[in-house]
C-alpha positions as CSV (number, residue, x, y, z in Angstrom):
1,M,88.6,103.1,118.6
2,H,87.6,101.6,115.3
3,R,91.2,101.1,114.3
4,M,92.0,99.3,117.5
5,A,89.0,97.0,117.1
6,S,90.1,96.3,113.5
7,T,93.7,95.5,114.6
8,C,92.4,93.1,117.3
9,A,90.2,91.4,114.8
10,A,93.0,91.0,112.4
11,V,95.3,89.5,115.0
12,A,92.6,87.1,116.2
13,L,91.9,86.0,112.6
14,S,95.7,85.5,111.9
15,A,96.1,83.4,115.1
16,T,93.0,81.3,114.2
17,L,94.2,80.7,110.6
18,A,97.7,79.8,111.7
19,T,96.3,77.4,114.3
20,N,93.9,75.8,111.8
21,A,96.7,75.4,109.2
22,V,98.9,73.5,111.7
23,A,95.9,71.4,112.8
24,A,95.1,70.6,109.2
25,G,98.6,69.2,108.6
26,G,99.9,72.5,107.1
27,P,103.4,73.8,107.7
28,A,104.2,75.2,111.1
29,P,104.7,79.0,111.4
30,G,108.3,79.9,110.7
31,T,108.8,77.0,108.2
32,P,110.5,78.1,105.0
33,A,108.2,78.3,102.0
34,I,108.8,75.9,99.1
35,D,110.6,77.6,96.2
36,F,108.5,78.4,93.2
37,T,108.8,80.5,90.0
38,L,106.2,82.8,88.5
39,S,106.4,85.1,85.4
40,D,105.5,88.8,85.7
41,V,103.5,90.7,83.1
42,A,106.7,91.3,81.0
43,G,107.4,87.6,80.9
44,I,110.3,87.7,83.2
45,D,110.6,84.8,85.6
46,H,111.0,85.4,89.4
47,S,111.7,82.7,92.0
48,L,110.9,83.0,95.6
49,S,114.6,82.0,96.3
50,D,115.7,85.2,94.6
51,F,114.3,87.1,97.6
52,R,115.9,85.0,100.3
53,G,116.5,87.1,103.5
54,K,114.0,89.7,102.4
55,V,110.4,90.2,103.5
56,V,108.0,89.0,100.7
57,M,104.3,89.7,100.6
58,L,102.3,87.6,98.1
59,N,98.9,88.7,97.1
60,F,96.9,86.2,95.0
61,W,93.4,87.1,94.0
62,A,90.7,86.1,91.5
63,S,88.7,88.5,89.4
64,W,85.8,86.1,88.8
């Protein structure tokens, strides 16, 4: 039961965030992301376009 409630809450939150992003002038869902490049811990550059056609999950966080 707890898992179902968590899933429903996550879906509702995602829908709310997507709606707010569009209302705030953000990109519409399904719009391709702008290409960017980041370096990994080894100093190797990776561009988002390197992963075209693949599912990409980005996780940005702060440790402050």
